[in-house]
C-alpha positions in Angstrom: 0.0 0.0 0.0 1.2 3.5 -0.9 0.0 6.6 0.9 -0.5 10.0 -0.6 -0.6 13.3 1.2 -4.0 14.1 -0.2 -5.7 11.2 1.6 -5.4 8.8 -1.3 -3.9 5.3 -1.0 -3.0 2.8 -3.7 -4.0 -0.7 -2.6 -2.4 -3.7 -4.2 -5.1 -6.3 -4.7 -3.8 -9.4 -6.4 -1.2 -7.4 -8.3 -3.6 -4.7 -9.4 -3.3 -1.2 -7.9 -6.5 0.6 -6.9 -6.6 4.3 -6.1 -8.8 4.7 -3.0 -9.6 7.9 -1.2 -9.5 7.6 2.6 -10.5 10.1 5.3 -7.4 11.8 6.6 -8.2 10.8 10.1 -8.0 7.2 9.2 -4.8 7.4 7.1 -2.4 7.3 10.0 -4.2 4.3 11.5 -3.5 2.1 8.5 -0.6 -0.3 8.7 2.4 0.2 6.5 3.5 -2.2 3.8 4.0 -5.1 3.7 1.3 -5.5 6.4 -2.1 -6.4 4.9 -4.8 -3.7 5.0 -8.6 -4.2 5.1 -10.8 -1.3 4.0 -14.6 -1.1 3.8 -15.0 0.3 0.3 -17.8 2.4 -1.3 -17.8 2.5 -5.1 -19.1 5.8 -6.5 -20.0 5.7 -10.1 -20.8 8.7 -12.3 -21.0 9.1 -16.1 -17.5 10.6 -16.1 -15.8 8.9 -13.1 -15.5 5.7 -11.2 -14.2 6.4 -7.7 -13.4 4.3 -4.7 -13.7 5.5 -1.1 -12.2 3.4 1.7 -13.0 3.4 5.4 -11.5 1.8 8.5 -14.9 0.6 9.7 -18.3 -0.4 8.4 -19.8 2.3 10.6 -17.7 5.0 8.8 -18.7 3.7 5.4 -22.4 3.7 6.5 -22.0 7.3 7.7 -20.5 8.2 4.3 -23.4 6.7 2.5 -25.9 8.5 4.7 -24.1 11.8 4.1 -24.3 11.3 0.3 -28.1 11.2 0.7 -28.2 14.8 1.9 -28.7 17.6 -0.6 -25.6 19.6 -1.4 -23.3 16.9 0.0 -21.1 15.1 -2.5 -18.3 12.5 -2.0 -15.6 15.1 -1.5 -17.6 17.0 1.2 -18.7 13.7 2.9 -15.0 12.6 3.0 -14.0 16.0 4.5 -16.6 15.6 7.2 -15.4 12.1 8.0 -11.8 13.3 8.0 -12.7 15.4 11.0 -15.4 13.3 12.7 -15.6 9.5 12.6 -19.1 7.9 12.5 -19.3 7.8 16.3 -18.4 11.5 16.7 -20.8 12.4 13.9 -23.7 10.5 15.5 -22.9 12.1 18.9 -22.9 15.6 17.3 -26.2 15.0 15.6 -27.8 13.5 18.7 -26.7 16.5 20.8 -27.5 19.0 18.0 -23.9 20.3 18.4 -23.3 22.3 15.3 -20.0 23.5 16.7 -18.4 20.1 15.9 -18.6 21.0 12.2 -16.5 24.2 12.6 -13.3 24.2 10.6 -14.4 21.5 8.1 -13.6 22.8 4.6 -16.9 23.4 2.7 -19.1 23.3 5.8 -20.5 26.6 6.8 -23.3 27.3 9.2 -26.0 26.7 6.6 -24.7 23.2 5.7 -24.0 22.4 9.3 -27.7 23.3 10.2 -28.8 21.1 7.3 -26.7 18.2 8.4 -28.1 18.4 11.9 -31.7 18.6 10.6 -31.4 15.8 7.9 -29.3 13.4 10.0 -31.5 13.7 13.0 -33.7 10.9 11.8 -30.8 8.9 10.5 -28.6 8.7 13.6 -29.3 5.0 13.7 -26.8 4.4 10.8 -24.3 3.2 13.4 -26.7 0.6 14.8 -27.6 -0.5 11.2 -24.0 -0.9 10.3 -23.2 -2.8 13.5 -26.0 -5.2 12.9 -24.4 -6.6 9.7 -26.6 -8.2 7.1 -28.9 -10.0 9.6 -32.4 -8.9 10.3 -34.7 -9.1 13.3 -33.3 -9.4 16.8 -29.6 -8.9 17.3 -27.9 -9.8 20.5 -25.2 -7.3 21.4 -21.8 -8.4 22.7 -21.8 -8.1 26.4 -19.0 -8.0 29.0 -18.5 -11.3 30.8 -20.2 -11.4 34.2 -23.3 -13.4 33.7 -25.5 -10.4 32.6 -27.9 -11.2 29.8 -27.3 -9.5 26.4 -29.7 -6.9 25.1 -31.6 -8.0 22.1 -33.6 -6.4 19.3 -33.5 -2.7 19.0 -31.8 -2.3 22.4 -29.1 -4.7 21.3 -28.5 -2.6 18.3 -28.3 0.5 20.4 -25.8 -1.2 22.8 -23.6 -2.3 19.8 -23.8 1.2 18.4 -22.7 2.9 21.6 -19.7 0.5 21.9 -18.9 1.2 18.2 -18.9 4.9 19.1 -16.2 4.3 21.7 -18.2 4.1 24.9 -17.1 1.5 27.5 -19.4 -1.6 27.7 -20.4 -0.6 31.2 -21.4 2.9 30.1 -23.3 1.4 27.2 -25.1 -1.0 29.5 -26.1 1.7 31.9 -27.4 3.9 29.1 -29.4 1.1 27.5 -30.8 0.0 30.8 -31.9 3.5 31.6 -34.1 3.7 28.4 -35.2 0.0 28.3 -38.5 0.5 30.3 -39.9 2.9 27.7 -38.3 1.3 24.6 -41.1 -0.8 23.3 -42.2 0.2 19.8 -39.6 2.8 19.3 -37.2 2.9 16.4 -33.5 2.2 16.8 -32.5 5.8 15.9 -34.9 7.3 18.4 -33.6 5.0 21.1 -30.0 5.8 20.2 -30.7 9.5 20.6 -32.3 8.9 24.0 -29.3 6.9 25.2 -26.9 9.5 24.0 -28.9 12.3 25.5 -28.8 10.5 28.9 -25.0 10.3 28.6 -24.4 13.9 27.8 
């Protein structure tokens, strides 16, 4: 793998080099050659371009795809956002309606920051969706050893998402337990917002 200063890397896959754009924040975390590298890749196809975007985690790739669904946000701006905020930090900023987290990101002024907070508000569950893999239905979240039962269903997805965002398992457990009594019938993204709100 070769790294470029602009956030691009060239990955050798079976002797073929692929030019992949990677968030700057993730670039330093990638191992140096000849260590193998695994990236979660999004392929962006337009009439005049075929671009690859690589991410260190499935959550970051999910966040990138959600950002692309917002008006006025293209691949370059989505990558710039994820160069400053990983998926967990982005979800926390949206859940807490903290527009200040977008300050200093090239291309993101107050107008776009407000739009991001508004349009991502109902999509903050992208982390839980990414964490649940391709399976559907109830998902049992990983749980620290100690005999406690794992959360399942929507609460399990929220628990997994919180851990994916960098919270300790014990913190995630307390947050999910605190919202569990009123969780029935609520969507994952709404529960995740409640859990994050209780941790603020």
